[in-house]
C-alpha positions in Angstrom: -0.2 0.0 0.0 1.2 3.5 -0.9 2.9 5.4 2.0 1.3 8.7 3.0 2.7 12.1 2.4 3.6 14.2 5.0 0.3 15.5 6.8 -0.6 18.9 8.5 -3.1 17.0 10.8 -4.3 13.4 11.8 -6.5 11.5 9.4 -10.2 11.7 10.6 -10.2 7.9 11.1 -7.3 8.2 13.3 -9.0 11.1 15.2 -12.4 8.9 15.8 -10.4 5.9 17.1 -8.7 8.1 19.5 -12.2 9.3 20.6 -13.5 5.8 21.1 -10.4 4.7 23.1 -10.4 7.9 25.3 -14.2 7.4 26.0 -13.7 3.7 27.0 -11.0 4.7 29.3 -12.6 7.4 31.4 -16.2 6.0 31.0 -15.8 3.7 34.1 -15.0 6.5 36.9 -18.2 8.0 37.7 -19.9 4.5 37.8 -17.6 2.8 40.2 -19.8 3.3 43.2 -22.7 2.0 41.0 -20.6 -1.0 40.3 -19.9 -1.7 43.7 -23.6 -1.6 44.9 -24.9 -3.9 42.1 -22.3 -6.3 42.3 -22.3 -6.1 46.3 -18.8 -5.4 46.8 -16.8 -2.6 48.6 -15.7 0.2 46.5 -12.0 -0.5 47.3 -12.5 -3.8 45.2 -14.3 -2.1 42.7 -11.8 0.2 42.1 -9.9 -3.1 40.2 -12.2 -2.5 37.2 -10.4 0.7 36.7 -6.9 -0.1 38.0 -6.9 -3.3 36.2 -7.8 -1.6 33.1 -4.6 0.8 33.3 -2.8 -1.8 34.4 -3.3 -3.7 31.1 -3.4 -0.3 29.1 0.3 0.2 30.2 1.8 -3.2 30.6 0.8 -4.2 26.9 2.4 -1.1 25.2 5.8 -2.7 24.8 4.3 -5.3 22.6 2.1 -3.3 20.5 4.9 -0.9 19.8 7.0 -3.6 18.8 4.6 -4.9 16.7 3.9 -1.7 15.0 7.6 -1.4 14.3 7.8 -4.8 12.8 4.0 -5.2 10.9 3.1 -1.6 10.5 0.8 0.8 12.2 -2.5 0.4 11.0 -2.5 -3.4 10.9 -2.3 -3.2 14.5 -4.9 -0.5 15.3 -7.4 -2.4 13.2 -6.4 -5.9 15.2 -6.8 -4.1 18.5 -9.9 -2.4 17.7 -11.6 -5.5 16.8 -10.2 -7.0 20.1 -11.6 -4.1 22.4 -15.0 -4.7 20.7 -15.8 -7.9 21.9 -14.0 -7.5 25.0 -15.9 -4.3 25.6 -19.3 -6.3 25.0 -18.2 -9.1 27.5 -17.6 -6.6 30.2 -21.5 -5.4 29.9 -22.4 -9.3 30.2 -20.5 -10.0 33.2 -22.6 -10.9 36.4 -19.7 -10.8 39.2 -16.6 -8.3 39.9 -14.1 -11.0 39.0 -15.4 -11.5 35.5 -15.9 -8.0 35.2 -12.2 -7.3 36.2 -11.0 -10.0 33.8 -13.1 -8.5 30.8 -11.9 -4.9 31.7 -8.6 -6.0 31.5 -8.8 -7.3 28.2 -10.4 -4.4 26.9 -7.7 -2.1 28.4 -5.0 -4.5 26.5 -6.6 -3.9 23.3 -7.9 -0.3 23.5 -4.0 0.5 24.8 -3.0 0.2 21.1 -4.9 2.7 19.5 -3.7 6.1 20.7 -0.1 5.3 21.2 0.0 3.6 17.8 -1.7 6.7 16.8 1.0 9.1 18.2 3.3 7.1 16.1 1.7 7.1 13.3 1.6 11.4 13.4 5.3 10.9 14.4 5.7 9.2 11.1 3.9 11.5 8.8 4.2 15.0 10.3 7.3 17.0 10.1 9.0 17.8 13.3 8.4 21.4 13.0 4.4 21.0 13.2 4.2 17.7 15.2 3.3 18.9 18.4 0.4 20.9 16.7 -0.8 17.9 15.0 -0.4 15.9 18.3 -2.7 18.4 19.9 -5.3 17.8 17.3 -5.4 14.0 18.2 -5.3 14.8 21.8 -8.6 17.0 21.1 -10.2 14.0 19.7 -9.4 12.3 22.6 -10.4 15.4 24.8 -13.9 15.2 23.4 -14.2 11.5 24.1 -13.3 11.8 27.8 -15.9 15.0 28.4 -19.0 12.4 26.7 -17.6 9.7 28.7 -17.2 11.4 31.9 -20.7 13.2 31.7 -22.8 10.3 29.3 -21.4 7.3 31.2 -22.9 8.8 34.6 -26.1 9.8 33.2 -26.5 6.4 31.5 -25.3 4.5 34.9 -27.8 6.5 37.2 -30.6 6.6 34.8 -30.5 3.3 32.7 -27.9 0.7 33.7 -23.6 0.8 34.2 -23.5 -2.1 31.5 -24.7 0.1 28.8 -21.8 2.4 29.1 -19.8 -0.4 28.3 -21.3 -1.2 25.3 -21.4 2.1 23.4 -17.4 2.2 22.8 -17.6 -1.3 21.9 -19.7 -0.6 19.1 -17.8 2.4 18.3 -14.6 0.4 18.3 -16.2 -2.2 15.6 -16.8 0.8 13.3 -13.3 2.4 13.6 -11.7 -1.1 12.9 -13.6 -1.0 9.8 -13.0 2.8 8.6 -9.2 2.3 9.1 -9.1 0.0 6.2 -8.7 2.7 4.0 -5.7 4.4 6.2 -2.2 4.0 4.5 0.8 2.5 6.2 3.7 5.4 6.6 7.1 4.4 6.1 9.2 3.6 8.9 13.0 4.6 10.0 14.6 1.2 10.2 14.3 -1.9 7.9 11.9 -4.7 9.2 13.0 -7.4 6.7 14.4 -10.9 7.4 16.6 -11.1 9.8 15.6 -8.0 11.8 14.5 -8.8 15.1 12.7 -7.1 18.2 16.1 -6.9 20.1 17.1 -4.1 18.2 14.2 -2.0 18.7 14.3 -2.6 22.2 18.3 -2.1 22.8 17.7 1.3 20.8 15.1 2.3 23.4 16.2 0.8 26.5 19.9 2.0 25.6 18.9 5.4 25.2 19.3 7.5 28.5 17.0 10.3 27.7 14.4 7.8 26.9 14.3 6.2 30.0 14.1 9.9 31.5 11.0 10.4 29.9 9.9 7.4 30.9 10.3 8.3 34.3 8.4 11.4 34.1 5.7 9.8 32.4 5.1 7.6 35.2 4.8 9.9 37.7 2.6 12.3 35.5 0.4 8.9 35.2 0.8 8.6 38.9 -0.7 11.7 39.6 -3.2 12.9 36.9 -4.5 9.4 36.1 -4.1 7.7 39.4 -5.8 10.4 41.3 -8.5 11.8 38.9 -10.8 9.0 38.7 -11.5 9.8 42.2 -13.1 13.2 41.6 -16.1 11.6 41.1 -16.5 9.0 44.0 -15.5 12.2 46.1 -18.3 14.1 45.1 -20.7 10.6 45.5 -19.0 10.8 49.0 -20.3 14.1 49.6 -23.8 13.2 48.6 -23.9 13.7 45.0 -25.7 11.3 42.6 -23.5 9.3 39.9 -25.0 11.2 37.0 -24.6 14.6 38.8 -21.1 13.8 39.3 -20.2 12.6 36.1 -21.5 15.8 34.7 -18.9 17.8 36.8 -16.2 15.6 35.4 -17.3 16.5 32.2 -15.5 19.9 32.7 -12.2 18.0 32.4 -12.6 16.7 29.0 -14.0 20.3 27.9 -11.0 22.2 29.3 -8.6 19.6 27.5 -10.4 20.2 24.3 -10.5 24.3 25.0 -6.7 24.3 26.2 -5.3 22.0 23.4 -6.3 24.9 20.8 -4.2 27.1 23.1 -1.3 24.7 23.0 -1.6 24.5 19.4 -1.2 28.1 19.1 1.3 28.6 21.7 3.6 25.6 20.6 5.3 27.4 17.8 6.0 30.5 20.1 6.8 29.3 23.5 9.6 26.9 24.7 8.8 23.7 25.5 9.8 23.9 29.1 7.8 27.1 29.7 4.7 25.0 28.2 5.3 22.3 30.6 5.7 24.7 33.7 2.1 26.2 33.0 0.7 22.6 32.7 2.5 21.6 36.2 1.5 24.7 37.7 -2.4 23.9 36.5 -1.9 20.2 37.7 -0.8 21.4 41.3 -3.6 24.1 41.7 -6.4 21.8 40.2 -5.7 19.0 43.5 -5.1 21.6 45.8 -8.2 23.3 45.4 -10.3 19.8 46.1 -8.0 18.9 48.9 -9.2 21.7 50.9 -13.1 21.2 49.8 -15.0 19.3 47.7 -18.2 20.2 45.9 -19.6 20.5 42.4 -18.4 23.9 41.9 -14.5 22.9 43.3 -14.5 19.7 41.5 -15.6 21.1 38.0 -12.8 24.0 38.5 -10.3 20.9 39.2 -11.3 19.3 36.2 -10.7 22.2 34.0 -7.4 22.9 35.6 -6.4 19.4 35.2 -7.6 19.1 31.2 -5.4 22.7 31.1 -2.5 20.5 32.7 -2.8 17.6 30.6 -2.7 19.8 27.5 0.0 21.6 28.2 2.3 19.0 29.9 1.3 15.9 28.6 1.3 17.1 25.0 4.8 18.3 25.5 6.1 15.5 27.1 4.4 13.1 24.5 6.2 15.4 21.9 9.5 15.0 23.3 8.7 11.0 23.4 8.4 10.8 19.4 11.2 12.5 19.0 13.9 11.0 21.2 14.4 8.0 19.2 13.0 8.4 15.8 14.6 5.4 14.7 12.2 2.9 17.0 9.4 5.3 17.4 6.7 3.0 17.5 8.7 1.1 20.5 9.6 4.2 22.3 5.9 5.4 22.2 4.7 2.3 23.6 7.2 2.4 26.7 6.1 5.9 27.2 2.4 4.9 27.3 3.5 1.8 29.3 5.2 3.9 32.1 2.0 6.4 32.0 -0.4 3.8 32.9 1.3 1.4 35.0 2.1 4.5 36.9 -1.7 5.4 36.8 -2.4 1.7 37.8 0.1 1.8 40.9 -1.3 5.3 42.1 -5.0 4.4 41.6 -4.5 0.9 43.4 -2.8 2.6 46.3 -5.1 5.5 46.8 -8.0 2.9 46.8 -8.2 2.5 50.5 -7.9 6.5 51.2 -11.1 6.8 49.0 -12.9 3.6 50.9 -12.3 5.7 54.4 -13.4 9.1 52.8 -10.0 10.6 53.0 -9.9 12.9 49.8 -8.1 15.6 51.4 -5.0 13.4 52.3 -5.4 12.0 48.6 -5.6 15.0 46.4 -3.1 16.8 48.8 -0.4 14.1 47.9 -1.4 14.2 44.3 -0.9 18.3 44.6 2.4 18.2 46.3 3.7 15.7 43.9 2.9 17.7 41.0 5.7 20.6 41.9 9.1 18.2 41.7 7.2 16.7 38.7 7.1 20.3 36.9 10.6 21.0 37.8 12.1 18.0 37.0 10.6 17.9 33.3 11.2 21.7 32.5 14.7 21.3 33.9 15.8 18.5 31.7 13.6 19.3 28.7 15.6 22.8 28.7 19.0 20.6 29.1 17.9 18.2 26.2 17.3 21.4 24.1 20.1 23.0 24.3 22.6 19.5 24.2 20.4 18.7 20.8 21.1 22.4 19.0 17.4 23.6 19.3 17.2 27.0 18.3 15.0 29.5 20.9 11.5 30.1 19.8 10.3 33.6 19.1 6.9 34.7 18.9 
């Protein structure tokens, strides 16, 4: 199949797949309390439906990255979308928590290939000078999925049934797998013919010091952001709000993410990357600090909005860095980056479960706010050092 020429923005089918993957990933947060009640298990046990998903999402990343480097980006995305459709439907049918967790683990493993491989596709087809703008476009599609997931899944769970919220992305995943048939494969930097194994890809990535640093930053970011954010909805429900109402409050995250990605797209050609990282980290810290002081609809909505901004500024900068640090094995690099991100989120959500079970949300969110400070400093300072060593020119407005 003919390789695509250099693109200015992600293809529509790729954006749609990212939208669906993001919807599925965030749909469970407003439903955790309802799942616990329906299946007659403690909230700390029901959290496994989220943490197991994130863990599988993260741990399978190296596999998908290696396969995409070896066999092609589009082929991997289509195959995993078919798998996600089947596992998502199974999630909606599971009668007990253990079976539900297994189904969510498989779903997370399959959906885990979509956005990282999409990022890699953009890295393969968009010039470095405009790559962060294209990546923020892809993030914008994911943000819309997040916004709808956090709002719609809570409404569906509260007014209809929580199982419906697993059925919708499963059907959409099937549609995306079919739509990706027309997307051409990009050319890749390393040969992948006879005698070329996965060892060279792994060696190129795991032997690169800057890549390992970026993975470490992603792990901490995932622990802070994705590990703590799902508890915003449960904190509201602990304060007496219904699941549908709690989900609507978290919708501000997706809306903020969508709006701030537009701003980042404009600023990425003018501001240096460390400055973007600093703004994003400050928003993460401020957002979690607000709900550490008090939890209600207004504070959670403001926090969700700030977290959307933090993700837009900080995470888009980190993932753009990840697409460039080892270009000869970009798929494997992005895979390990996403692996670190979601393993961090799974570890943090598991550790935070007992705090949520006992209603200690002030401590949970306070720890997240405090951890955002060293993360921001380390990210900005090391990215500045990387730019200096690699001869990046200062950006001007």
